[in-house]
C-alpha positions as a Markdown table, in Angstrom:
| # | Residue | x | y | z |
|---|---|---|---|---|
| 1 | Met | -36.0 | -1.1 | 40.4 |
| 2 | Lys | -36.4 | 1.9 | 37.5 |
| 3 | Lys | -33.5 | 3.1 | 37.6 |
| 4 | Ala | -31.8 | -0.4 | 37.8 |
| 5 | Leu | -33.2 | -1.1 | 34.6 |
| 6 | Asp | -32.5 | 2.0 | 32.8 |
| 7 | Leu | -28.6 | 1.4 | 33.2 |
| 8 | Phe | -28.6 | -2.2 | 32.1 |
| 9 | Gly | -30.7 | -1.0 | 29.2 |
| 10 | Thr | -28.3 | 1.6 | 28.5 |
| 11 | Ile | -25.3 | -0.8 | 29.0 |
| 12 | Leu | -27.3 | -3.1 | 26.9 |
| 13 | Ile | -27.7 | -0.4 | 24.0 |
| 14 | Ala | -24.0 | 0.2 | 24.2 |
| 15 | Phe | -22.2 | -2.8 | 23.9 |
| 16 | Val | -24.3 | -4.0 | 20.8 |
| 17 | Leu | -23.4 | -0.8 | 19.4 |
| 18 | Ala | -19.9 | -1.4 | 20.3 |
| 19 | Met | -20.3 | -4.8 | 19.3 |
| 20 | Leu | -21.4 | -3.6 | 15.8 |
| 21 | Leu | -18.7 | -1.3 | 15.4 |
| 22 | Lys | -16.5 | -4.1 | 16.0 |
| 23 | Thr | -18.0 | -5.8 | 13.5 |
| 24 | Thr | -18.1 | -3.0 | 11.0 |
| 25 | Val | -16.1 | -0.7 | 11.3 |
| 26 | Phe | -13.0 | -1.4 | 13.3 |
| 27 | Ala | -10.8 | -3.6 | 16.1 |
| 28 | Leu | -7.9 | -3.0 | 18.8 |
| 29 | Pro | -6.3 | -6.8 | 18.5 |
| 30 | Glu | -3.3 | -7.1 | 21.1 |
| 31 | Ile | -0.4 | -8.6 | 19.8 |
| 32 | Arg | 0.0 | -12.0 | 21.2 |
| 33 | Met | 3.1 | -13.6 | 19.3 |
| 34 | Ser | 6.2 | -12.3 | 18.3 |
| 35 | Ser | 6.2 | -12.8 | 14.5 |
| 36 | Met | 5.9 | -9.9 | 13.4 |
| 37 | Glu | 8.8 | -8.3 | 15.6 |
| 38 | Asn | 10.3 | -5.9 | 15.5 |
| 39 | Thr | 6.9 | -4.0 | 13.5 |
| 40 | Leu | 4.6 | -4.8 | 16.7 |
| 41 | Leu | 5.5 | -6.4 | 19.7 |
| 42 | Gln | 4.1 | -8.8 | 21.9 |
| 43 | Gly | 1.3 | -7.1 | 24.6 |
| 44 | Glu | 0.7 | -3.4 | 21.9 |
| 45 | Arg | -2.5 | -3.2 | 20.5 |
| 46 | Ala | -3.1 | -2.5 | 16.5 |
| 47 | Leu | -5.9 | -0.5 | 15.3 |
| 48 | Glu | -7.2 | -2.4 | 12.5 |
| 49 | Leu | -9.9 | -1.3 | 9.9 |
| 50 | Lys | -12.0 | -4.2 | 8.7 |
| 51 | Phe | -14.7 | -2.2 | 5.9 |
| 52 | Val | -11.1 | -1.9 | 4.0 |
| 53 | Tyr | -11.5 | -4.6 | 2.0 |
| 54 | Ser | -15.6 | -4.4 | 0.9 |
| 55 | Phe | -13.9 | -1.5 | -1.0 |
| 56 | Leu | -10.4 | -2.9 | -2.3 |
| 57 | Glu | -8.6 | -5.2 | -3.1 |
| 58 | Pro | -5.2 | -6.1 | -0.7 |
| 59 | Lys | -2.0 | -5.1 | -1.7 |
| 60 | Arg | 2.0 | -6.1 | -1.6 |
| 61 | Gly | 2.9 | -4.9 | 2.1 |
| 62 | Asp | -0.3 | -4.1 | 3.5 |
| 63 | Val | -0.7 | -5.9 | 6.8 |
| 64 | Ile | -4.0 | -7.9 | 7.2 |
| 65 | Val | -5.3 | -9.7 | 10.5 |
| 66 | Phe | -7.3 | -12.9 | 9.0 |
| 67 | Asp | -9.3 | -15.4 | 10.1 |
| 68 | Lys | -6.8 | -19.1 | 9.9 |
| 69 | Glu | -9.4 | -21.2 | 10.0 |
| 70 | Asn | -13.3 | -20.1 | 9.0 |
| 71 | Lys | -14.4 | -17.7 | 5.9 |
| 72 | Lys | -16.6 | -14.3 | 6.2 |
| 73 | Ala | -20.3 | -15.3 | 6.9 |
| 74 | Gly | -23.6 | -13.1 | 7.1 |
| 75 | Phe | -23.8 | -10.4 | 9.1 |
| 76 | Val | -25.2 | -12.3 | 12.1 |
| 77 | Ser | -23.6 | -14.5 | 12.4 |
| 78 | Asn | -20.0 | -12.3 | 12.0 |
| 79 | Tyr | -21.9 | -10.0 | 14.8 |
| 80 | Leu | -22.4 | -13.5 | 17.0 |
| 81 | Lys | -19.0 | -14.3 | 16.8 |
| 82 | Glu | -17.4 | -10.5 | 17.2 |
| 83 | Val | -19.6 | -11.3 | 21.2 |
| 84 | Lys | -18.6 | -14.5 | 21.8 |
| 85 | Glu | -14.9 | -13.4 | 21.1 |
| 86 | Thr | -15.3 | -10.3 | 22.8 |
| 87 | Ile | -16.7 | -11.9 | 25.7 |
| 88 | Asp | -13.5 | -14.5 | 25.9 |
| 89 | Met | -10.9 | -11.7 | 26.1 |
| 90 | Ile | -12.7 | -10.8 | 28.8 |
| 91 | Arg | -13.2 | -14.3 | 30.5 |
| 92 | Gly | -9.0 | -14.8 | 29.1 |
| 93 | Asn | -10.0 | -17.3 | 26.8 |
| 94 | Ala | -9.3 | -15.3 | 23.4 |
| 95 | Ser | -8.8 | -16.8 | 20.2 |
| 96 | Lys | -6.0 | -18.3 | 18.2 |
| 97 | Asn | -8.0 | -18.0 | 15.1 |
| 98 | His | -7.0 | -14.4 | 14.1 |
| 99 | Leu | -3.1 | -13.8 | 13.3 |
| 100 | Ile | -1.3 | -10.6 | 11.5 |
| 101 | Lys | 0.5 | -10.9 | 8.6 |
| 102 | Arg | 2.5 | -9.1 | 6.0 |
| 103 | Val | 0.9 | -9.5 | 2.1 |
| 104 | Ile | 3.9 | -10.8 | 0.3 |
| 105 | Gly | 1.6 | -12.6 | -3.4 |
| 106 | Ile | -0.9 | -10.9 | -4.6 |
| 107 | Pro | -2.3 | -12.7 | -6.9 |
| 108 | Gly | -0.5 | -14.0 | -10.0 |
| 109 | Asp | 2.6 | -13.0 | -8.8 |
| 110 | Glu | 5.3 | -15.7 | -8.7 |
| 111 | Ile | 7.2 | -16.4 | -5.5 |
| 112 | Glu | 10.7 | -18.0 | -4.5 |
| 113 | Phe | 12.6 | -17.8 | -1.8 |
| 114 | Cys | 16.1 | -18.1 | -2.5 |
| 115 | Glu | 19.8 | -17.5 | 0.1 |
| 116 | Gly | 17.3 | -15.8 | 2.5 |
| 117 | Asn | 15.7 | -13.5 | 0.1 |
| 118 | Val | 12.3 | -13.3 | -1.7 |
| 119 | Tyr | 11.7 | -12.4 | -4.9 |
| 120 | Ile | 8.2 | -11.6 | -6.7 |
| 121 | Asn | 8.4 | -12.0 | -10.8 |
| 122 | Asp | 12.2 | -12.2 | -10.8 |
| 123 | Val | 12.5 | -9.1 | -9.0 |
| 124 | Leu | 14.2 | -9.2 | -5.5 |
| 125 | Leu | 12.0 | -7.7 | -3.0 |
| 126 | Glu | 13.4 | -5.0 | -0.5 |
| 127 | Glu | 12.1 | -5.4 | 2.6 |
| 128 | Gly | 13.9 | -3.5 | 5.8 |
| 129 | Tyr | 11.3 | -4.6 | 8.2 |
| 130 | Ile | 11.9 | -7.6 | 8.3 |
| 131 | Lys | 13.8 | -9.6 | 11.0 |
| 132 | Gly | 15.2 | -12.9 | 10.3 |
| 133 | Glu | 15.8 | -14.3 | 6.8 |
| 134 | Thr | 13.4 | -16.1 | 4.8 |
| 135 | Phe | 13.2 | -19.7 | 4.6 |
| 136 | Ala | 11.1 | -21.1 | 2.4 |
| 137 | Asp | 10.6 | -24.4 | 5.1 |
| 138 | Glu | 8.8 | -27.0 | 3.2 |
| 139 | Met | 7.9 | -25.4 | -0.2 |
| 140 | Glu | 9.1 | -25.8 | -3.3 |
| 141 | Thr | 9.4 | -22.4 | -5.4 |
| 142 | Pro | 8.9 | -20.7 | -7.3 |
| 143 | Phe | 5.0 | -20.8 | -7.0 |
| 144 | Val | 2.0 | -18.3 | -8.3 |
| 145 | Val | -0.3 | -16.7 | -6.2 |
| 146 | Pro | -3.4 | -18.3 | -7.5 |
| 147 | Glu | -6.3 | -16.2 | -7.8 |
| 148 | Gly | -8.8 | -14.9 | -5.4 |
| 149 | Lys | -6.0 | -15.3 | -2.8 |
| 150 | Val | -2.7 | -13.8 | -0.8 |
| 151 | Phe | 0.4 | -14.7 | 0.0 |
| 152 | Val | 1.4 | -13.5 | 3.7 |
| 153 | Met | 4.1 | -14.2 | 6.3 |
| 154 | Gly | 4.8 | -12.3 | 9.5 |
| 155 | Asp | 8.1 | -9.5 | 9.2 |
| 156 | Asn | 9.8 | -12.3 | 12.0 |
| 157 | Arg | 10.5 | -14.4 | 9.2 |
| 158 | Glu | 12.2 | -17.7 | 10.9 |
| 159 | Val | 9.6 | -17.9 | 13.6 |
| 160 | Ser | 6.2 | -17.4 | 11.9 |
| 161 | Leu | 3.5 | -19.0 | 11.3 |
| 162 | Asp | 2.3 | -17.6 | 7.7 |
| 163 | Ser | 1.8 | -19.1 | 4.3 |
| 164 | Arg | 4.3 | -21.5 | 4.5 |
| 165 | Asn | 2.4 | -23.6 | 6.7 |
| 166 | Leu | -1.2 | -22.2 | 6.5 |
| 167 | Gly | -1.8 | -22.4 | 2.5 |
| 168 | Phe | -2.2 | -19.1 | 0.9 |
| 169 | Ile | -4.8 | -16.8 | 3.2 |
| 170 | Asp | -8.6 | -16.5 | 1.1 |
| 171 | Tyr | -9.6 | -12.7 | 0.0 |
| 172 | Lys | -13.2 | -14.0 | 2.1 |
| 173 | Gln | -10.2 | -15.3 | 5.4 |
| 174 | Ile | -9.5 | -11.8 | 5.8 |
| 175 | Glu | -11.3 | -9.4 | 8.3 |
| 176 | Gly | -9.3 | -5.8 | 8.3 |
| 177 | Lys | -6.2 | -4.1 | 7.6 |
| 178 | Val | -3.6 | -3.1 | 9.9 |
| 179 | Ile | -3.0 | 0.5 | 9.3 |
| 180 | Ala | -1.1 | 2.1 | 13.0 |
| 181 | Arg | -0.4 | 1.1 | 16.1 |
| 182 | Ile | -2.0 | 2.7 | 19.1 |
| 183 | Trp | -1.0 | 1.2 | 22.2 |
| 184 | Pro | 1.7 | 2.6 | 24.5 |
| 185 | Leu | 0.6 | 5.3 | 23.0 |
| 186 | Lys | 4.5 | 6.4 | 23.1 |
| 187 | Lys | 5.0 | 4.5 | 20.2 |
| 188 | Met | 1.9 | 5.3 | 18.5 |
| 189 | Lys | 3.1 | 4.6 | 14.8 |
| 190 | Val | 1.4 | 4.4 | 11.6 |
| 191 | Ile | 1.3 | 1.1 | 9.6 |
| 192 | Lys | 3.9 | 1.3 | 6.3 |
| 193 | Gly | 3.4 | -1.5 | 3.8 |
| 194 | Leu | 6.9 | -1.5 | 0.7 |
| 195 | Asp | 8.8 | 1.6 | 0.1 |
| 196 | Ser | 7.0 | 2.7 | -3.2 |
| 197 | Asn | 10.6 | 2.7 | -5.2 |
| 198 | Asn | 10.6 | -0.7 | -4.5 |
| 199 | Leu | 9.6 | -0.9 | -8.1 |
| 200 | Phe | 5.6 | -2.6 | -7.2 |
């Protein structure tokens, strides 16, 4: 009985610590949609750093994870949320609220779509990572990104559910930054932002 209790205690402590790391440090989200092709494909896993935006603001080109419905709460609420989502994932019921997209516009940027391209502050955005062309859908352009928010889109532009449908994403909705593809191992790769020669 004592051995069983010791084993249970060890497992419980390991789970608590794992959830603490998952809440505050990093996560390994699975790509479940095609909206980030060809940067991230369905079935792959990424490395997300959760603490980055506690110190820095999002930049153009960052690939971020955000909650499309909820804003960040306190530590305890976030911790319990991570526990619930982990249990749901084990049961095969993954959360559909978390999305992975690329930051295209930051506060103050004027964005316009023209002939399948994106212009920021009247400068053509060179995007070697995208698949398809960029259309405004039902948005009216140009528009300006408000303070404390970002405009995001998926790299697979013609199928992505993003700010063109969801609106601007508040900083408080952002959970972390994707810095690498880590699975499958043979396709491990650092996720890059915008080219340094892109005037931004």
